[in-house]
C-alpha positions in Angstrom: 0.0 0.0 0.0 1.3 3.4 -1.0 0.9 6.2 1.6 0.3 9.8 0.8 2.8 12.3 2.1 1.5 14.5 4.9 3.1 17.6 3.6 1.2 17.7 0.3 0.0 21.2 0.7 3.3 22.8 1.3 5.7 21.2 -1.2 8.2 23.5 -2.9 7.6 25.0 -6.4 10.4 23.0 -7.8 8.8 19.8 -6.6 5.4 20.9 -8.0 7.0 21.5 -11.4 8.7 18.1 -11.3 5.4 16.5 -10.4 3.6 18.1 -13.3 6.4 17.1 -15.7 6.4 13.5 -14.3 2.6 13.3 -14.6 2.6 14.5 -18.2 5.3 12.0 -19.2 3.6 9.1 -17.3 0.2 9.8 -18.8 1.4 10.2 -22.3 3.3 6.9 -22.2 0.4 5.0 -20.5 -2.0 6.4 -23.2 0.3 5.1 -26.0 1.5 1.7 -24.5 -0.6 1.1 -21.4 2.5 1.1 -19.1 5.8 2.9 -18.6 9.0 1.9 -16.8 9.9 4.0 -13.8 13.5 4.2 -15.0 12.3 5.7 -18.3 10.3 8.3 -16.5 13.3 9.3 -14.4 15.6 9.5 -17.4 13.1 11.6 -19.4 12.5 13.9 -16.5 16.3 14.4 -16.0 16.7 15.1 -19.7 13.8 17.5 -19.9 14.8 19.4 -16.7 18.6 19.2 -17.5 19.4 17.5 -14.2 21.5 14.5 -13.2 19.6 11.2 -13.2 20.6 10.5 -9.6 19.2 13.8 -8.3 16.1 13.4 -10.4 15.6 9.9 -9.1 15.8 11.0 -5.5 13.3 13.8 -6.0 10.9 11.6 -8.0 10.9 8.9 -5.4 9.7 11.5 -2.8 6.8 12.5 -5.0 5.8 9.2 -6.6 3.4 8.1 -3.9 1.3 11.2 -4.3 1.4 10.9 -8.1 0.3 7.2 -8.0 -2.6 8.0 -5.5 -3.8 11.1 -7.3 -4.0 9.5 -10.7 -5.0 5.9 -9.8 -1.7 4.4 -10.9 -0.1 1.3 -9.7 3.6 0.3 -9.6 5.4 -3.0 -9.0 8.2 -5.2 -10.2 7.4 -6.6 -13.6 6.4 -10.3 -13.4 5.8 -12.8 -16.2 2.1 -12.6 -15.5 2.0 -8.8 -15.6 4.2 -8.9 -18.7 1.6 -10.9 -20.5 -1.3 -9.0 -19.0 0.1 -5.6 -20.2 1.1 -7.0 -23.6 4.7 -5.7 -23.4 6.4 -6.4 -26.8 10.0 -5.9 -25.8 12.2 -8.5 -24.1 11.2 -9.4 -20.5 13.2 -7.8 -17.7 12.3 -7.3 -14.1 12.0 -3.5 -13.9 9.6 -1.4 -11.9 6.6 -0.7 -14.2 3.9 1.9 -13.8 0.4 1.2 -15.1 -3.2 2.4 -14.7 -5.4 0.4 -12.4 -8.7 -0.6 -14.1 
């Protein structure tokens, strides 16, 4: 179970911008493919915001629970069952995958 952060109302403007960027990337990918890898979201965020991947990953990990709860998303390690359920075409690998809960 993912818990919401208690300081949702007073997050910094930088975190708010990062959250908006992350949501747009996640939703666009989910609309196209039905899923997105967490690693891909972090690397696209880092590229778009011209930050280091490590710094972006730390910031994203602080915000991700709020994002997943607000938009009805789920995340977990990719299993063979989920791999087949989501219809992923690329080679199977056990990455963290984000997908919409039906």
